[in-house]
C-alpha positions as CSV (number, residue, x, y, z in Angstrom):
1,X,0.0,-0.2,-0.1
2,X,2.6,2.4,0.9
3,X,4.3,1.2,-2.5
4,X,1.6,2.3,-4.3
5,X,0.8,5.4,-2.9
6,X,4.4,6.4,-3.2
7,X,4.4,5.2,-7.0
8,X,1.3,7.5,-7.5
9,X,2.9,10.7,-6.2
10,X,6.4,9.7,-7.7
11,X,4.2,9.5,-11.1
12,X,2.4,12.9,-10.7
13,X,5.5,14.6,-10.0
14,X,6.9,13.2,-13.1
15,X,3.9,14.4,-15.2
16,X,4.2,17.8,-13.5
17,X,8.3,18.2,-14.2
18,X,7.4,17.5,-17.9
19,X,4.5,20.0,-18.2
20,X,6.8,22.7,-16.2
21,X,9.9,21.9,-18.4
22,X,7.7,22.2,-21.3
23,X,6.6,26.0,-20.4
24,X,10.2,26.8,-19.3
25,X,11.5,25.6,-22.5
26,X,9.0,27.7,-24.6
27,X,9.7,30.9,-22.2
28,X,14.0,30.6,-22.8
29,X,13.7,29.6,-26.6
30,X,11.4,33.1,-26.7
31,X,14.1,35.2,-24.1
32,X,17.1,34.1,-26.3
33,X,15.4,35.1,-29.5
34,X,14.7,38.4,-28.4
35,X,17.7,39.2,-27.0
36,X,19.6,38.1,-29.5
37,X,17.0,40.3,-32.0
38,X,17.7,43.3,-29.7
39,X,21.8,42.8,-29.9
40,X,21.9,43.0,-33.4
41,X,22.8,46.2,-35.2
42,X,20.5,48.1,-37.6
43,X,23.6,48.3,-39.9
44,X,23.5,44.8,-41.3
45,X,24.9,45.4,-44.8
46,X,28.0,44.1,-44.1
47,X,27.0,41.1,-41.4
48,X,28.3,37.7,-41.9
49,X,31.1,39.0,-44.4
50,X,34.0,39.7,-41.6
51,X,35.9,37.0,-40.1
52,X,34.6,35.2,-37.1
53,X,36.7,35.1,-33.9
54,X,38.0,31.9,-33.0
55,X,39.1,30.2,-29.5
56,X,42.2,30.2,-28.0
57,X,42.1,26.5,-26.9
58,X,40.2,23.5,-27.9
59,X,36.5,24.1,-28.1
60,X,35.1,21.6,-25.7
61,X,31.4,20.3,-25.9
62,X,29.1,21.4,-23.2
63,X,26.6,19.2,-21.0
64,X,22.9,19.8,-20.0
65,X,20.0,20.3,-22.2
66,X,21.4,24.2,-23.1
67,X,24.3,22.9,-24.6
68,X,22.2,21.5,-27.5
69,X,20.7,25.3,-27.9
70,X,20.9,26.6,-31.4
71,X,20.4,29.8,-33.0
72,X,20.5,31.3,-36.6
73,X,19.9,35.0,-38.2
74,X,18.5,35.3,-41.4
75,X,18.1,38.6,-43.5
76,X,14.6,37.8,-44.7
77,X,14.6,39.8,-47.8
78,X,18.0,37.8,-49.6
79,X,17.7,34.5,-47.4
80,X,21.1,35.1,-46.4
81,X,22.2,33.3,-43.1
82,X,24.2,36.0,-41.2
83,X,25.1,34.6,-38.3
84,X,24.6,30.9,-36.6
85,X,25.8,29.4,-33.1
86,X,27.7,25.6,-33.6
87,X,24.9,23.5,-32.5
88,X,22.7,25.2,-35.4
89,X,22.2,23.1,-38.7
90,X,23.6,24.8,-42.0
91,X,20.0,25.3,-43.6
92,X,17.2,27.2,-41.8
93,X,15.5,25.2,-38.8
94,X,11.6,26.9,-40.0
95,X,12.5,27.2,-44.1
96,X,9.0,28.8,-43.9
97,X,10.3,31.6,-41.8
98,X,7.1,32.0,-40.3
99,X,7.4,33.4,-36.8
100,X,5.9,31.7,-33.2
101,X,6.8,28.0,-32.1
102,X,7.0,25.1,-34.0
103,X,7.9,21.2,-34.1
104,X,10.1,20.5,-36.6
105,X,12.5,17.7,-37.7
106,X,16.1,18.3,-38.6
107,X,18.2,15.3,-39.5
108,X,15.3,13.2,-38.8
109,X,15.6,14.3,-35.2
110,X,12.6,16.2,-33.6
111,X,13.4,20.3,-32.9
112,X,11.2,22.4,-30.6
113,X,12.1,25.8,-32.3
114,X,11.0,29.6,-31.7
115,X,11.3,32.2,-34.5
116,X,11.2,35.9,-34.3
117,X,11.4,38.8,-36.7
118,X,11.9,42.6,-36.2
119,X,9.4,44.9,-36.6
120,X,10.5,45.8,-40.2
121,X,10.7,42.4,-41.2
122,X,14.1,42.6,-42.3
123,X,15.6,39.8,-40.0
124,X,14.8,36.9,-38.4
125,X,16.2,35.0,-35.5
126,X,15.4,31.5,-35.0
127,X,16.2,29.3,-32.0
128,X,15.8,25.8,-31.6
129,X,16.5,22.6,-28.9
130,X,16.4,19.4,-29.6
131,X,13.9,17.2,-27.9
132,X,16.4,14.2,-27.0
133,X,18.1,16.8,-25.1
134,X,14.8,17.7,-23.0
135,X,14.3,13.7,-22.6
136,X,18.0,13.4,-21.5
137,X,17.3,15.9,-18.6
138,X,14.1,14.6,-17.8
139,X,15.6,10.7,-17.6
140,X,19.0,12.7,-15.4
141,X,16.4,14.0,-12.9
142,X,13.9,10.9,-12.8
143,X,16.9,9.1,-12.0
144,X,18.8,10.8,-9.3
145,X,15.3,11.5,-7.9
146,X,14.3,7.7,-7.7
147,X,17.8,6.6,-6.5
148,X,17.1,9.3,-4.0
149,X,14.0,8.1,-3.1
150,X,14.9,4.3,-3.1
151,X,17.6,5.0,-0.6
152,X,15.4,7.1,1.8
153,X,12.5,4.6,1.5
154,X,15.6,2.1,2.2
155,X,16.6,3.9,5.1
156,X,13.1,4.6,6.5
157,X,12.5,0.6,6.3
158,X,15.3,-0.3,8.1
159,X,14.7,2.2,10.9
160,X,11.4,1.0,11.3
161,X,12.5,-2.2,11.7
162,X,14.7,-1.7,14.1
163,X,12.4,0.2,15.9
164,X,9.9,-2.3,15.6
165,X,12.4,-4.9,16.6
166,X,14.1,-3.5,19.9
167,X,9.9,-2.4,20.9
168,X,8.9,-6.1,20.2
169,X,11.4,-7.6,22.2
170,X,9.3,-8.6,25.2
171,X,6.2,-9.5,23.0
172,X,8.8,-12.0,21.7
173,X,9.6,-12.7,25.0
174,X,6.0,-13.7,25.9
175,X,5.7,-15.5,22.5
176,X,8.5,-17.9,23.7
177,X,7.0,-18.3,27.0
178,X,3.7,-19.5,25.6
179,X,5.2,-21.8,23.1
180,X,7.3,-23.6,26.1
181,X,4.3,-23.9,28.4
182,X,2.3,-27.3,29.1
183,X,-1.2,-27.3,27.1
184,X,-3.3,-26.7,30.4
185,X,-1.3,-23.9,31.9
186,X,-3.3,-21.2,32.2
187,X,-1.0,-19.3,34.4
188,X,-1.4,-15.3,33.4
189,X,1.5,-13.8,31.3
190,X,3.7,-11.1,33.0
191,X,2.2,-7.5,32.1
192,X,5.6,-5.6,33.5
193,X,7.8,-4.2,30.9
194,X,5.7,-4.5,27.4
195,X,5.1,-1.9,25.4
196,X,1.9,0.4,26.7
197,X,-0.1,-0.4,23.5
198,X,0.5,-4.2,24.3
199,X,-0.3,-4.3,27.7
200,X,-4.1,-3.9,27.4
201,X,-3.7,-6.6,25.0
202,X,-2.1,-8.9,27.3
203,X,-4.1,-7.9,30.1
204,X,-7.1,-9.1,28.6
205,X,-5.6,-12.5,27.2
206,X,-4.7,-12.6,31.0
207,X,-8.6,-12.3,32.1
208,X,-9.8,-14.9,29.4
209,X,-7.1,-17.2,31.0
210,X,-8.7,-16.6,33.8
211,X,-12.0,-17.4,32.7
212,X,-10.7,-20.6,31.0
213,X,-9.5,-21.5,34.3
214,X,-12.1,-21.0,36.4
215,X,-14.5,-22.6,33.5
216,X,-11.7,-26.1,33.4
217,X,-11.9,-26.0,37.4
218,X,-16.0,-26.0,37.0
219,X,-15.7,-29.1,34.3
220,X,-13.3,-31.0,36.3
221,X,-15.8,-30.5,39.0
222,X,-18.7,-31.7,36.8
223,X,-16.7,-34.6,35.4
224,X,-16.1,-35.5,39.0
225,X,-19.4,-35.0,40.4
226,X,-21.1,-37.1,37.5
227,X,-18.8,-39.6,37.6
228,X,-19.6,-39.8,41.8
229,X,-23.4,-39.5,40.5
230,X,-23.2,-42.3,38.3
231,X,-21.1,-44.9,40.3
232,X,-23.5,-44.2,42.8
233,X,-26.8,-45.4,41.3
234,X,-25.1,-47.9,39.4
235,X,-24.0,-49.8,42.1
236,X,-27.2,-49.6,43.6
237,X,-28.8,-50.9,40.4
238,X,-26.4,-53.8,40.2
239,X,-27.1,-54.2,44.0
240,X,-30.4,-54.4,43.6
241,X,-30.8,-56.5,40.5
242,X,-28.8,-59.1,42.4
243,X,-31.3,-58.9,45.3
244,X,-34.2,-59.5,43.0
245,X,-32.4,-62.2,41.2
246,X,-31.9,-64.1,44.7
247,X,-35.3,-63.0,46.5
248,X,-36.6,-65.6,48.4
249,X,-40.6,-64.5,47.9
250,X,-42.6,-61.9,46.1
251,X,-42.5,-59.3,49.0
252,X,-38.6,-59.0,49.2
253,X,-38.9,-59.2,45.2
254,X,-41.5,-56.7,44.8
255,X,-38.9,-54.3,47.4
256,X,-35.9,-54.6,45.1
257,X,-37.9,-54.2,42.0
258,X,-39.1,-50.6,43.4
259,X,-35.4,-49.8,44.6
260,X,-34.2,-50.7,40.7
261,X,-37.3,-49.0,39.4
262,X,-36.0,-45.9,41.3
263,X,-32.5,-46.5,40.5
264,X,-33.4,-46.1,37.1
265,X,-35.5,-43.2,37.2
266,X,-32.1,-41.3,39.2
267,X,-29.8,-42.2,36.5
268,X,-32.1,-41.6,33.6
269,X,-32.8,-38.2,35.1
270,X,-28.8,-37.5,35.5
271,X,-28.4,-38.8,31.8
272,X,-31.1,-36.4,30.8
273,X,-29.6,-33.4,32.5
274,X,-26.3,-34.3,31.3
275,X,-27.5,-33.8,27.7
276,X,-29.4,-30.9,28.4
277,X,-26.3,-29.2,29.9
278,X,-24.2,-30.3,26.6
279,X,-27.1,-28.6,24.6
280,X,-27.6,-25.5,26.3
281,X,-23.3,-24.7,26.7
282,X,-23.2,-25.8,22.8
283,X,-25.2,-22.8,22.1
284,X,-26.7,-22.7,18.7
285,X,-30.6,-21.4,19.9
286,X,-30.3,-18.2,18.4
287,X,-30.0,-19.7,14.9
288,X,-33.4,-22.3,15.8
289,X,-34.8,-19.6,17.2
290,X,-38.6,-19.1,16.4
291,X,-41.9,-17.4,18.0
292,X,-43.0,-19.9,20.8
293,X,-45.7,-20.0,23.4
294,X,-44.7,-20.3,26.9
295,X,-48.3,-21.9,27.8
296,X,-47.9,-24.5,25.2
297,X,-44.5,-25.6,26.1
298,X,-45.7,-25.6,30.1
299,X,-48.5,-27.8,28.9
300,X,-46.6,-30.2,27.3
301,X,-44.0,-30.4,29.9
302,X,-46.7,-31.0,32.5
303,X,-48.4,-34.1,30.6
304,X,-44.8,-35.8,30.7
305,X,-44.5,-35.4,34.7
306,X,-48.2,-36.3,35.4
307,X,-47.7,-40.0,36.0
308,X,-44.9,-39.2,38.4
309,X,-46.9,-36.8,40.1
310,X,-50.0,-39.1,40.4
311,X,-47.4,-42.0,41.8
312,X,-46.6,-39.9,44.7
313,X,-49.6,-38.1,45.7
314,X,-48.5,-34.8,43.9
315,X,-50.6,-32.3,41.8
316,X,-49.7,-30.2,39.1
317,X,-51.8,-26.9,38.4
318,X,-51.2,-24.7,35.6
319,X,-53.1,-21.2,35.2
320,X,-52.6,-18.2,33.6
321,X,-52.8,-17.5,29.7
322,X,-50.7,-16.9,26.5
323,X,-46.8,-16.1,27.0
324,X,-45.3,-15.5,23.4
325,X,-41.9,-15.2,23.5
326,X,-39.2,-15.8,20.7
327,X,-36.7,-18.4,21.3
328,X,-35.4,-21.9,20.5
329,X,-38.5,-24.1,22.2
330,X,-36.1,-27.4,23.0
331,X,-33.9,-24.7,25.4
332,X,-37.4,-23.3,26.6
333,X,-38.4,-26.9,27.2
334,X,-35.5,-27.6,29.1
335,X,-36.1,-24.4,31.3
336,X,-39.9,-25.8,32.4
337,X,-38.5,-29.2,32.9
338,X,-35.8,-28.4,34.9
339,X,-38.3,-26.2,37.0
340,X,-41.0,-28.8,37.6
341,X,-38.6,-31.5,38.1
342,X,-37.0,-29.7,41.0
343,X,-40.4,-28.7,42.5
344,X,-42.0,-32.2,42.4
345,X,-38.9,-33.8,43.7
346,X,-37.7,-32.1,46.2
347,X,-41.4,-30.9,47.5
348,X,-42.0,-34.6,49.1
349,X,-45.0,-36.6,48.6
350,X,-48.3,-34.4,48.6
351,X,-46.8,-31.2,47.0
352,X,-48.6,-29.0,45.2
353,X,-46.7,-27.0,42.3
354,X,-48.7,-24.3,40.7
355,X,-47.6,-23.0,36.9
356,X,-48.5,-19.7,36.0
357,X,-47.6,-17.9,32.5
358,X,-49.0,-14.7,31.3
359,X,-47.9,-11.3,30.2
360,X,-47.1,-8.0,32.0
361,X,-46.7,-4.4,30.5
362,X,-47.6,-2.4,27.4
363,X,-45.8,-1.8,24.4
364,X,-41.6,-2.3,24.2
365,X,-41.9,-3.3,28.0
366,X,-44.2,-6.2,27.5
367,X,-42.9,-9.4,29.4
368,X,-43.7,-12.7,29.0
369,X,-44.0,-14.2,32.6
370,X,-43.9,-17.9,34.1
371,X,-44.2,-18.6,37.8
372,X,-43.5,-22.1,39.0
373,X,-44.2,-22.2,43.1
374,X,-44.6,-25.0,45.6
375,X,-45.8,-25.4,48.7
376,X,-43.0,-27.8,49.9
377,X,-40.1,-27.8,52.5
378,X,-38.9,-24.5,50.6
379,X,-35.1,-23.2,50.9
380,X,-33.3,-21.0,53.2
381,X,-33.5,-17.2,52.5
382,X,-29.7,-17.1,52.3
383,X,-29.3,-19.9,49.8
384,X,-32.0,-19.2,47.5
385,X,-30.0,-17.0,45.0
386,X,-27.4,-19.7,45.2
387,X,-29.4,-22.5,44.1
388,X,-29.1,-21.2,40.9
389,X,-25.1,-21.3,40.8
390,X,-23.7,-24.9,39.4
391,X,-23.0,-27.7,41.0
392,X,-24.3,-25.7,44.5
393,X,-26.9,-27.9,46.4
394,X,-28.6,-26.4,49.4
395,X,-28.6,-28.3,52.4
396,X,-32.3,-28.9,53.6
397,X,-34.2,-32.0,53.4
398,X,-34.6,-33.3,50.0
399,X,-32.8,-30.6,48.5
400,X,-29.5,-32.2,48.9
401,X,-30.2,-34.7,46.0
402,X,-28.9,-34.3,42.6
403,X,-26.1,-32.5,41.7
404,X,-26.7,-29.1,41.1
405,X,-27.0,-29.0,37.8
406,X,-31.0,-28.3,36.8
407,X,-31.3,-24.7,38.5
408,X,-28.4,-23.7,36.9
409,X,-29.3,-24.9,33.4
410,X,-32.4,-22.9,34.1
411,X,-30.5,-19.9,34.8
412,X,-28.6,-20.0,31.7
413,X,-31.7,-20.7,29.3
414,X,-33.0,-17.6,30.5
415,X,-30.1,-15.4,30.2
416,X,-29.6,-16.9,26.6
417,X,-33.0,-15.3,26.0
418,X,-32.2,-11.8,27.2
419,X,-34.7,-12.7,30.3
420,X,-34.6,-12.5,34.4
421,X,-35.0,-14.6,36.9
422,X,-36.0,-14.2,40.5
423,X,-36.6,-16.6,43.3
424,X,-38.4,-16.2,46.5
425,X,-41.1,-18.2,48.6
426,X,-43.6,-20.7,47.1
427,X,-47.6,-21.5,47.4
428,X,-49.6,-19.8,50.6
429,X,-46.3,-18.3,52.3
430,X,-44.5,-21.8,52.0
431,X,-42.0,-23.6,49.7
432,X,-40.1,-22.3,46.8
433,X,-41.1,-20.1,44.1
434,X,-39.5,-18.8,40.9
435,X,-40.0,-16.3,38.5
436,X,-39.1,-15.7,35.3
437,X,-39.5,-12.5,32.8
438,X,-38.4,-12.9,29.0
439,X,-39.2,-10.2,26.3
440,X,-42.6,-10.7,24.7
441,X,-43.1,-10.8,21.1
442,X,-44.4,-7.5,19.5
443,X,-48.2,-7.7,18.8
444,X,-48.7,-11.2,19.7
445,X,-51.7,-11.1,21.7
446,X,-54.3,-11.0,18.9
447,X,-52.9,-13.6,17.2
448,X,-52.7,-15.9,20.0
449,X,-56.2,-14.8,21.5
450,X,-57.6,-15.9,17.9
451,X,-55.7,-19.0,18.1
452,X,-57.3,-20.3,21.4
C-alpha cells in the first residue's frame, strides 16, 4: 500500500515536471530570440562577411540541455544567413520563416523551434532545441530522484525494522514463554516491561485465561460429580438386580424391584441433565429461535410429569394464558422441565406445584411471565440465590439430592433469551417459587387469542 501510494505520487511529480519543463523551454527560447534580436545592429549590410573569432584553445562540448541550444539569424529579403551557433544546422530551422513556435524535424530528429522577426521584417532570429536533449534531462532528473527516493525508503525501512524489533522484544519473550508452556498451563502472562500499546491486550488475554481456568475447574468438578453420581446409582442398580435375582419371596422381590426402578429413574434423570447441559452450553439456540408460546411448552412438560406426580400423591396446577416469546423451543422445554422436576422431586409427597404464564406491561416493555411455585419444605432465604449456581446443592431436606445442575441450566437458558430470574417464597407463604420474565413477542396477543 505504501509503495503504491509512493509510486502514484512519483508519477504525478514526473508528469508535473514534464509539463513545467515544456513551459520553461518555450519561455527560454522566446527570451533567447528576443535578446539576440535586441543585440543586432541596424546596419546589417556587411553582417556575416567579416572574419569570425576563434577560440584560443580546443572547443569542448558542454553538457546539459542548453548545450544543444542552436540559433540562427537570417536576412529575410535575400535569405542570407547572417550568423548561427555551432549546434544549429546549416539550413534554416524553419524554411518557411514563419514567426512563433513550431515542432520541426532536423536530420530526422524532432526540434522545438521559436522564430522572431523585427518590426520591419528585415531579419529573423530562429532558436531551437532538440527534444532528445529535453528527454535526456528528464531521464537524468528521474534517475537522481528515483535513486534518492529508494535510498530514503531503504533507510526508513531499516529504521522501522530496528524500532519494531527493539520495541517488540518483550512481546517475543512472552510468545516464546507461551510456546514452552504445557497445554493446560493457564497461569497469567507477565505484564511488566511490555509496551504500553500491548499491555491492554495482554491484560485482556490474562482475564480470558482466568475465565478459562475457572471454566476448566468447573468442568473437572462436574466430571468428578458426574462420575460419583453415576457410580452410586449404577452400583445400587447392580445390587438391587442381584437381590431381585435371589429374592426368596414376592415381597422381597417387589421391594428390590421398587429400588431398582428408583435407581433407573435417578440415572435416567442424571443422563438427561448431562445431555441438556451439553445442548445449552453448545449454543446455537439463536439460530433455531422461533416464536414460541410458553403456555404451550408448560402444557407439554406438565403432561410428561403427570404420571410421576400421581404416583407420589402430588398435583400440578396450570393457570394463566398465552406468553409469546421468541426463542428456542427445546431450550425453553429444558427450562420448564428442570423447574417442574425440581419442585416435584424436592417437594415431597403431597406437594402442590402451580405453573402460571401470562404477559405483563405494554408496548416495548411487555414481558412474558412464567411462575413456578410449590408448597414444599422450601429453601432458607440465604441460599435461594445460590441454588442457581452450577453444582451448588442446598442442604435442607430432599434438596440435597442431585448434582446441582438443574437450576443452573434454568439460569443459563433465561440469560440466553435476554430474560430475568427471581426466586422467593412459594404457595401460601411456604415452599419455593421462581419467577422468570422474558421479552414478549410484539403484537402477539391478538394472534394468540384468535388461536385459542
